[in-house]
C-alpha positions as CSV (number, residue, x, y, z in Angstrom):
1,M,41.7,19.3,-54.4
2,R,42.9,21.3,-51.7
3,R,41.4,24.4,-53.1
4,M,37.8,22.5,-53.4
5,K,37.6,21.6,-50.0
6,M,38.5,25.2,-48.9
7,G,35.8,26.4,-51.3
8,R,33.4,24.0,-49.7
9,F,34.3,25.1,-46.0
10,V,33.7,28.8,-46.9
11,W,30.4,28.2,-48.5
12,M,29.3,26.1,-45.3
13,I,30.3,29.2,-43.1
14,A,28.4,31.6,-45.5
15,L,25.3,29.3,-45.1
16,S,25.6,29.2,-41.6
17,L,26.0,33.0,-41.0
18,L,22.9,33.6,-43.5
19,A,20.8,31.3,-41.2
20,I,21.7,33.1,-38.3
21,E,20.9,36.4,-39.6
22,L,17.6,35.4,-40.9
23,G,16.8,33.8,-37.5
24,A,17.6,36.9,-35.9
25,Q,15.3,38.7,-38.2
26,A,12.3,36.6,-37.9
27,P,9.6,38.3,-35.7
28,T,9.3,36.6,-32.2
29,A,5.6,36.8,-30.5
30,R,5.2,39.4,-27.9
31,G,3.3,39.0,-24.8
32,P,2.2,36.7,-21.9
33,V,3.2,33.3,-22.3
34,E,4.0,30.1,-20.2
35,L,0.6,30.3,-18.3
36,K,0.3,28.4,-15.3
37,V,-2.1,27.6,-12.5
38,D,-0.6,26.7,-9.2
39,N,2.7,26.6,-10.8
40,L,1.5,23.8,-13.2
41,A,0.9,23.9,-16.8
42,M,-2.8,22.6,-17.7
43,P,-3.2,21.0,-14.3
44,L,-5.9,18.5,-13.5
45,G,-7.5,17.9,-9.9
46,I,-6.4,21.2,-8.4
47,D,-8.2,21.2,-4.9
48,D,-7.5,24.6,-4.3
49,P,-10.5,27.0,-4.1
50,A,-8.8,29.9,-4.9
51,P,-6.1,29.0,-7.6
52,R,-3.1,31.3,-8.1
53,F,-2.0,32.3,-11.6
54,S,1.0,33.1,-12.9
55,W,2.8,33.8,-16.7
56,Q,5.7,35.3,-18.2
57,L,6.1,38.5,-20.3
58,R,8.1,37.9,-23.7
59,D,9.4,41.2,-25.1
60,S,13.1,41.6,-26.3
61,T,12.5,45.2,-26.4
62,P,14.9,46.9,-23.9
63,G,13.3,48.3,-20.7
64,A,10.0,46.1,-21.5
65,R,8.0,45.5,-18.7
66,Q,4.4,44.8,-17.4
67,T,2.4,47.8,-16.0
68,A,-1.1,46.2,-15.7
69,Y,-2.8,42.9,-16.3
70,Q,-6.3,41.6,-16.6
71,I,-7.3,37.9,-16.2
72,L,-10.4,36.5,-17.8
73,V,-11.9,33.3,-16.6
74,S,-14.4,31.3,-18.7
75,S,-16.5,28.3,-18.7
76,R,-16.0,27.5,-22.2
77,S,-13.3,27.6,-24.8
78,S,-13.5,29.2,-28.3
79,S,-10.9,28.7,-31.0
80,T,-11.3,32.3,-32.1
81,G,-10.4,33.9,-28.5
82,D,-13.4,35.9,-28.5
83,E,-15.0,33.8,-25.4
84,K,-16.7,35.8,-22.6
85,A,-15.2,35.8,-19.3
86,D,-18.4,34.7,-17.8
87,V,-16.9,33.2,-14.5
88,W,-14.5,35.9,-13.7
89,D,-13.1,39.0,-15.0
90,S,-10.4,40.8,-12.7
91,G,-10.6,43.8,-14.6
92,R,-7.7,46.1,-15.3
93,I,-5.1,45.8,-12.5
94,D,-2.3,48.3,-12.3
95,S,0.7,46.0,-11.3
96,D,3.7,44.2,-12.5
97,Q,2.9,41.4,-10.5
98,S,2.8,38.1,-12.8
99,L,3.4,35.4,-10.1
100,N,1.0,33.8,-7.7
101,V,-2.2,36.1,-8.7
102,R,-4.9,34.7,-6.8
103,Y,-8.4,33.9,-7.9
104,R,-11.1,36.0,-6.6
105,G,-14.0,35.0,-8.4
106,P,-17.2,33.0,-7.5
107,A,-17.0,29.5,-5.7
108,L,-15.6,27.2,-8.2
109,H,-17.4,23.8,-8.9
110,P,-16.0,20.5,-8.3
111,S,-14.6,18.3,-11.2
112,K,-15.0,21.1,-13.8
113,R,-12.5,22.5,-16.3
114,Y,-12.2,26.3,-16.6
115,F,-10.4,28.2,-19.4
116,W,-8.4,31.6,-18.6
117,R,-6.2,33.9,-20.6
118,V,-4.4,37.0,-19.4
119,R,-4.3,40.5,-21.0
120,V,-1.1,42.5,-20.4
121,W,0.1,46.3,-21.0
122,D,3.6,47.8,-21.6
123,V,5.5,50.7,-20.3
124,S,3.7,53.1,-22.6
125,G,0.2,51.9,-21.7
126,S,-0.1,50.0,-24.8
127,L,-2.0,46.4,-25.0
128,Y,0.1,43.5,-25.7
129,P,-1.4,40.6,-27.7
130,G,-3.9,38.4,-25.9
131,S,-2.4,35.2,-24.5
132,A,-3.3,31.7,-26.1
133,A,-6.2,30.2,-24.1
134,S,-5.0,27.9,-21.2
135,W,-7.1,25.8,-18.5
136,W,-7.2,24.0,-15.4
137,E,-9.5,21.4,-13.6
138,T,-10.8,21.3,-10.5
139,G,-10.6,18.8,-8.0
140,L,-13.5,17.5,-5.5
141,L,-12.9,20.5,-3.5
142,E,-15.0,19.2,-0.4
143,Q,-15.1,15.8,1.5
144,K,-19.0,15.6,0.6
145,A,-18.2,15.4,-3.1
146,W,-16.7,12.0,-2.4
147,Q,-19.1,9.3,-3.5
148,A,-17.2,6.2,-4.7
149,G,-17.4,3.1,-2.8
150,W,-14.3,1.1,-1.6
151,I,-13.3,-1.8,-4.1
152,G,-11.8,-5.1,-2.8
153,Y,-11.9,-8.9,-2.5
154,E,-13.9,-10.0,0.4
155,T,-14.9,-13.9,1.6
156,D,-18.4,-15.2,2.0
157,E,-17.5,-15.0,5.8
158,E,-16.3,-11.3,5.9
159,A,-19.5,-10.5,3.9
160,T,-21.6,-12.1,6.3
161,V,-19.8,-10.0,9.1
162,R,-20.2,-6.7,7.3
163,N,-23.8,-7.3,6.3
164,A,-24.6,-8.6,10.2
165,P,-27.5,-6.8,11.7
166,S,-25.5,-5.6,14.5
167,E,-25.7,-2.0,16.1
168,W,-23.3,-0.1,18.5
169,I,-24.6,-0.4,22.0
170,A,-24.7,2.5,24.5
171,S,-26.1,3.3,27.5
172,P,-28.8,6.3,27.5
173,D,-27.3,7.5,30.7
174,A,-23.7,8.0,29.4
175,K,-23.7,11.9,29.7
176,E,-25.0,11.4,33.4
177,L,-22.2,8.9,34.1
178,A,-19.6,10.9,32.4
179,G,-20.3,14.0,34.9
180,E,-20.1,11.9,37.8
181,K,-16.4,11.7,37.3
182,S,-16.2,8.7,39.6
183,A,-13.6,6.2,39.9
184,E,-15.6,3.3,39.1
185,Q,-18.4,3.1,36.3
186,H,-20.7,0.2,35.4
187,F,-21.7,-0.8,32.1
188,A,-24.2,-3.5,30.9
189,Y,-24.4,-4.8,27.4
190,R,-25.9,-7.7,25.4
191,A,-24.2,-9.8,22.8
192,T,-25.7,-12.7,20.6
193,V,-23.3,-15.4,20.0
194,T,-23.7,-18.2,17.5
195,L,-22.4,-21.4,18.3
196,G,-20.7,-24.1,15.9
197,K,-23.1,-27.1,14.9
198,P,-22.4,-30.8,14.4
199,A,-22.0,-31.9,11.1
200,P,-25.3,-32.9,9.7
201,A,-26.1,-36.7,10.0
202,D,-26.3,-37.0,6.3
203,A,-23.0,-35.2,5.5
204,A,-21.0,-37.1,3.0
205,P,-17.7,-38.6,4.4
206,T,-14.1,-36.9,4.0
207,E,-11.0,-38.2,3.4
208,A,-9.5,-36.9,6.7
209,A,-10.5,-35.4,10.0
210,V,-8.7,-32.9,12.2
211,V,-9.4,-32.8,15.9
212,L,-8.2,-29.8,18.1
213,T,-7.1,-30.6,21.6
214,G,-8.2,-28.3,24.6
215,G,-11.8,-29.3,25.3
216,S,-13.8,-32.1,26.6
217,N,-15.1,-35.1,24.4
218,R,-13.4,-33.6,21.4
219,I,-11.0,-36.9,20.8
220,E,-13.6,-39.1,21.8
221,H,-15.8,-37.7,19.1
222,A,-13.0,-37.7,16.6
223,V,-12.4,-41.6,17.2
224,E,-16.1,-42.1,16.6
225,V,-16.1,-40.4,13.4
226,L,-13.0,-42.8,12.4
227,E,-15.2,-46.0,13.6
228,D,-18.3,-44.7,11.4
229,H,-16.2,-44.4,8.4
230,K,-16.9,-40.8,8.0
231,A,-13.2,-40.2,7.7
232,K,-10.2,-42.4,6.6
233,R,-7.3,-40.6,8.8
234,L,-7.4,-38.6,11.6
235,L,-5.0,-35.8,13.0
236,V,-4.8,-35.0,16.6
237,A,-3.2,-31.2,16.3
238,G,-1.8,-29.8,19.4
239,A,-1.2,-33.0,21.3
240,D,1.1,-33.1,24.0
241,P,4.5,-34.2,23.0
242,S,4.3,-36.9,25.8
243,V,1.1,-38.6,24.8
244,T,1.3,-41.7,22.6
245,K,-1.1,-43.7,20.8
246,A,-1.4,-46.2,23.3
247,D,-2.3,-43.4,25.9
248,I,-5.1,-42.5,23.6
249,A,-6.5,-46.3,23.3
250,R,-6.3,-46.7,27.0
251,R,-8.1,-43.6,27.7
252,L,-10.8,-44.4,25.0
253,G,-11.0,-48.3,25.6
254,G,-11.3,-48.0,21.7
255,S,-9.7,-50.1,18.9
256,R,-6.1,-50.2,19.6
257,R,-5.5,-51.2,15.9
258,L,-7.7,-48.7,14.6
259,I,-5.9,-45.8,16.3
260,N,-2.5,-47.3,15.6
261,C,-3.2,-47.3,11.8
262,C,-5.1,-44.1,11.4
263,V,-4.3,-41.7,14.0
264,D,-1.6,-39.1,13.7
265,L,-0.4,-37.2,16.8
266,G,0.8,-33.4,16.1
267,S,2.5,-31.6,18.6
268,E,3.9,-28.9,16.8
269,S,1.3,-26.4,17.6
270,V,-0.1,-24.7,20.7
271,D,-2.8,-22.5,19.8
272,T,-5.8,-22.2,17.1
273,R,-3.5,-20.5,14.5
274,S,-0.9,-22.9,14.7
275,N,-3.2,-25.8,14.9
276,A,-4.3,-24.5,11.4
277,E,-1.0,-24.2,10.0
278,E,0.2,-27.8,11.3
279,A,-2.8,-29.3,9.9
280,S,-2.5,-27.7,6.5
281,R,0.9,-29.4,6.3
282,W,-0.2,-32.5,7.2
283,I,-3.2,-32.2,4.7
284,A,-0.7,-31.2,1.9
285,Q,1.6,-34.0,2.8
286,H,-1.0,-36.6,2.3
287,H,-2.7,-35.1,-0.7
288,F,-6.4,-34.9,0.9
289,K,-8.8,-32.8,-0.8
290,S,-11.6,-32.8,2.1
291,A,-11.4,-32.7,6.0
292,R,-13.7,-32.6,8.6
293,L,-12.9,-30.0,11.4
294,I,-13.7,-30.9,14.9
295,T,-13.6,-29.0,17.8
296,S,-15.9,-27.3,20.6
297,D,-18.8,-25.6,19.5
298,W,-18.1,-22.3,21.0
299,H,-14.7,-22.6,19.3
300,M,-15.6,-23.6,15.9
301,R,-16.0,-20.0,14.3
302,R,-12.4,-18.9,15.0
303,A,-11.1,-22.5,14.1
304,R,-12.8,-22.5,10.7
305,Y,-11.8,-19.0,10.1
306,E,-8.0,-20.0,10.5
307,F,-8.6,-23.0,8.4
308,R,-10.3,-21.4,5.8
309,K,-7.6,-18.8,5.5
310,L,-4.9,-21.4,4.7
311,L,-6.9,-23.9,2.8
312,G,-8.4,-21.6,0.6
313,P,-12.2,-21.3,-0.6
314,H,-12.2,-24.5,-2.9
315,F,-11.1,-27.1,-0.1
316,R,-14.0,-29.1,1.1
317,L,-14.1,-28.4,4.8
318,V,-17.0,-29.7,6.8
319,T,-17.3,-28.4,10.3
320,D,-18.3,-30.9,13.0
321,G,-18.8,-28.9,16.5
322,V,-18.8,-30.9,19.6
323,R,-21.6,-29.8,21.8
324,S,-20.7,-28.1,25.4
325,E,-22.1,-25.7,27.7
326,P,-19.6,-23.1,27.7
327,S,-19.9,-20.2,30.6
328,F,-20.4,-16.4,29.9
329,L,-16.8,-15.8,30.2
330,T,-15.8,-18.6,27.8
331,L,-17.9,-16.9,25.3
332,F,-16.8,-13.4,25.8
333,G,-13.2,-14.3,26.0
334,E,-13.4,-16.4,22.6
335,Y,-15.7,-13.6,20.8
336,N,-12.9,-11.0,21.7
337,K,-10.3,-13.4,20.4
338,Y,-12.2,-13.7,17.1
339,V,-12.8,-10.1,16.6
340,L,-8.9,-9.4,17.3
341,R,-7.6,-11.7,15.0
342,R,-9.9,-10.5,12.2
343,L,-8.9,-7.2,13.2
344,A,-5.1,-8.4,13.1
345,V,-5.4,-10.0,9.4
346,W,-7.2,-6.6,8.1
347,A,-4.3,-4.5,9.6
348,D,-1.8,-7.3,8.3
349,I,-0.3,-7.8,11.5
């Protein structure tokens, strides 16, 4: 039994040695291999207008080395390897360089695939077999080649702002004013501001109404909405913590019973953004599906933006602007607040 195991072991060793010997005698391909462009094999989207070619010489002969090379670049590939260098032929270059050889042909086209080979000569001046064909694809190469549009979601309100027929306003005497280098300069500009409008008289009633404090006649109009059965319940957002329902009833001279049963005072908010957050929690608590937003006409655009952002596009929100006569400074300040808020949301601040 031991002799049989020993015999098998000897046969295994003999077969292994035979395989090694046959492998050593197998012919190895000679010539340039491992073709790369900008140190990458067959790369895509190369934005280098003068890419660098590299390759390795495979030759196990002692003392073998490269003495010259020739790079052939073509616009199409051939399975037989006889394609013409219709883009660039470097010609024979007497050099042993095989790393980062610069392309020096005509300008490359963007988003195009190019095919290339390299020919190499040995120490005796004989030509090695040519390399296999390789390729690379150029990127867009220059800014004007970018023609794609940005893809993203935008609300109806954002689309209205983007498509608004607004224009940059500049002084025709800007160069002259800049040349004066005065410590004080005066600029004039015009702006159109669209104020919020009262809800249409035939607007369908809503389950709830939200009034934002901070302007005249807002709360008075909100209580009228309740009395006219245009809403079932009212939230006064941003109310002073010291104010009670009795105070509102005395101020308005309205029905104390209506105010006690159907008015909630919210005192957790201090600005338009927190008004919307407080109101959205109140709406979710009562499971309302619709609401009437009441604030001054000049304040409605920013308030509606904050409410719509929190309540979503499917919530039924009726805007009811209270008419007023705002000053230019009020409009100017409100417009800038609205623009800055939109920029902050866009920048995710």
